[in-house]
C-alpha positions as CSV (number, residue, x, y, z in Angstrom):
1,M,0.0,0.0,0.0
2,N,3.0,2.3,0.0
3,N,2.9,3.6,-3.6
4,L,-0.5,5.2,-3.4
5,E,-1.8,7.0,-6.4
6,M,-4.5,9.7,-6.5
7,K,-7.6,8.5,-8.3
8,L,-9.4,11.1,-10.4
9,C,-13.0,11.8,-11.3
10,G,-14.1,9.1,-13.8
11,D,-12.2,6.3,-12.0
12,L,-14.9,3.8,-10.9
13,V,-13.2,3.1,-7.6
14,L,-14.5,6.5,-6.5
15,R,-18.1,5.2,-6.9
16,E,-17.6,2.1,-4.8
17,K,-19.0,1.6,-1.2
18,C,-16.0,0.8,1.1
19,A,-15.8,-2.2,3.4
20,P,-15.3,-1.7,7.1
21,V,-11.8,-2.1,8.6
22,N,-11.9,-5.2,10.8
23,D,-8.3,-5.1,12.0
24,I,-5.9,-2.1,12.2
25,T,-3.0,-3.7,10.4
26,P,0.4,-2.2,9.7
27,D,-0.8,-1.8,6.1
28,V,-3.7,0.4,7.2
29,I,-1.4,2.5,9.5
30,S,1.1,2.9,6.7
31,A,-1.6,3.9,4.2
32,M,-2.9,6.5,6.6
33,E,0.7,7.9,7.0
34,S,1.1,8.1,3.2
35,M,-2.3,9.7,2.8
36,T,-1.5,12.3,5.4
37,R,1.7,13.2,3.5
38,M,-0.2,13.3,0.2
39,M,-2.9,15.5,1.7
40,R,-0.3,18.0,3.0
41,E,1.8,18.0,-0.3
42,Q,-1.4,18.8,-2.3
43,N,-2.6,21.4,0.2
44,G,-5.7,19.3,0.9
45,V,-7.6,19.2,4.2
46,G,-8.9,15.6,3.8
47,L,-8.3,12.4,2.0
48,A,-10.4,9.2,2.0
49,A,-9.0,5.7,1.3
50,P,-10.9,5.2,-2.1
51,Q,-9.2,8.4,-3.4
52,V,-6.0,6.4,-3.3
53,G,-7.6,3.2,-4.6
54,I,-8.2,1.4,-1.3
55,L,-11.8,0.3,-0.8
56,K,-11.7,0.4,3.0
57,R,-13.5,2.7,5.5
58,F,-10.8,5.1,6.7
59,L,-9.8,8.7,6.1
60,V,-7.4,11.4,7.2
61,M,-8.3,15.0,7.7
62,I,-6.9,18.1,9.2
63,D,-8.6,20.9,11.1
64,P,-7.2,24.0,9.3
65,D,-7.6,26.2,12.4
66,T,-5.7,24.0,14.9
67,E,-3.6,21.9,12.5
68,Q,-4.8,18.8,14.3
69,V,-4.7,15.7,12.1
70,F,-7.5,13.1,12.5
71,K,-7.0,9.5,11.4
72,M,-10.4,8.0,11.3
73,I,-11.1,4.3,10.9
74,N,-14.8,3.3,10.3
75,P,-16.1,6.8,10.9
76,V,-19.8,7.2,11.3
77,I,-21.7,10.5,11.5
78,V,-24.3,9.8,14.2
79,Q,-25.9,13.2,14.3
80,R,-26.3,16.1,11.9
81,S,-27.6,19.6,12.8
82,S,-30.8,20.8,11.1
83,D,-29.0,24.1,10.5
84,T,-27.3,24.1,7.2
85,C,-24.9,26.4,5.4
86,S,-23.4,26.8,1.9
87,M,-19.7,26.7,1.6
88,E,-17.2,26.3,-1.2
89,E,-15.8,22.7,-1.6
90,G,-13.2,21.2,-3.9
91,C,-11.7,17.7,-4.1
92,L,-8.3,16.4,-4.8
93,S,-10.0,13.8,-7.1
94,V,-12.0,16.5,-9.1
95,L,-9.4,18.5,-11.0
96,G,-9.7,21.1,-13.7
97,A,-7.5,21.8,-16.7
98,D,-4.9,23.5,-14.5
99,N,-4.6,20.3,-12.4
100,L,-6.1,22.1,-9.4
101,P,-9.4,21.2,-7.7
102,V,-12.6,22.6,-9.2
103,F,-14.7,24.4,-6.5
104,S,-18.4,24.8,-6.1
105,N,-20.8,25.8,-3.2
106,V,-22.3,22.9,-1.4
107,V,-25.1,23.0,1.2
108,R,-24.4,20.7,4.2
109,P,-25.3,20.6,7.9
110,K,-23.4,23.1,10.0
111,S,-22.4,20.6,12.6
112,V,-22.1,16.9,13.1
113,V,-21.3,14.3,15.8
114,V,-18.9,11.7,14.5
115,K,-17.7,8.4,16.0
116,W,-14.6,6.6,14.8
117,T,-11.7,4.4,15.9
118,D,-8.3,6.1,15.8
119,D,-5.1,4.5,14.5
120,A,-4.2,3.3,18.0
121,G,-7.5,1.4,18.2
122,V,-9.1,3.9,20.6
123,E,-12.9,4.7,20.2
124,R,-13.4,8.4,19.7
125,C,-16.4,10.7,19.4
126,A,-16.4,14.4,18.6
127,E,-18.9,17.2,17.8
128,M,-17.5,19.2,14.9
129,S,-18.7,22.4,13.4
130,G,-17.6,24.8,10.7
131,L,-14.8,23.6,8.5
132,P,-14.0,20.4,10.3
133,A,-17.7,19.4,10.1
134,R,-17.6,20.2,6.3
135,I,-14.4,18.1,5.8
136,V,-15.6,15.0,7.7
137,Q,-18.9,15.0,5.8
138,H,-17.1,15.3,2.5
139,E,-14.6,12.6,3.3
140,T,-17.2,10.1,4.8
141,D,-19.2,10.6,1.6
142,H,-16.2,9.3,-0.3
143,L,-16.5,6.0,1.7
144,D,-20.0,5.5,0.3
145,G,-19.0,6.4,-3.3
146,V,-20.4,9.9,-3.2
147,L,-18.6,12.9,-4.6
148,F,-19.4,16.5,-3.7
149,I,-20.6,17.1,-7.3
150,D,-23.5,14.6,-6.6
151,L,-24.8,17.2,-4.1
152,L,-25.0,20.0,-6.7
153,S,-27.9,21.0,-8.9
154,P,-27.7,19.6,-12.4
155,I,-26.7,23.0,-13.8
156,K,-23.9,23.5,-11.3
157,R,-22.7,19.9,-11.7
158,E,-22.5,20.4,-15.5
159,M,-20.4,23.6,-15.0
160,V,-18.0,21.7,-12.7
161,M,-17.8,18.7,-15.1
162,R,-17.1,20.9,-18.1
163,K,-14.0,22.1,-16.2
164,V,-13.0,18.5,-15.4
165,R,-13.5,17.4,-19.0
166,R,-11.2,20.2,-20.2
167,R,-8.4,18.6,-18.2
168,K,-8.6,15.3,-20.2
């Protein structure tokens, strides 16, 4: 799992539902370390396993305000606020002609409660709001084969996809 490669929009692996992680193996730990490096190198704030071709339920993300890195295994959003907000989102797997992420506004709950197991096997639970809530929702969507473009209106999605197709 060491030579991880970013999968891009159009790759069918991004549309697969990921299997739970049953054992936290050295391979999973190593993949999470590599994903954290890739995320930082590409100035991302989150990266889910299917984005590097691994169909398992884990992700890494960073809280841009505190620089805290979260390594989440089998994350589950157990609660979503009824309050929503629109915020610009991009994705390291959805690139335009300039090889940079294409952005569009997405409406999501303002805050969430998420449970996960960390890379040391410890059960965690946190309420997240603002940017961290946005990131964890975006990344857990990846684990179910959902991309942020799926949440857009047909017109907005077509505008984003036009930019993506220009890249090819």
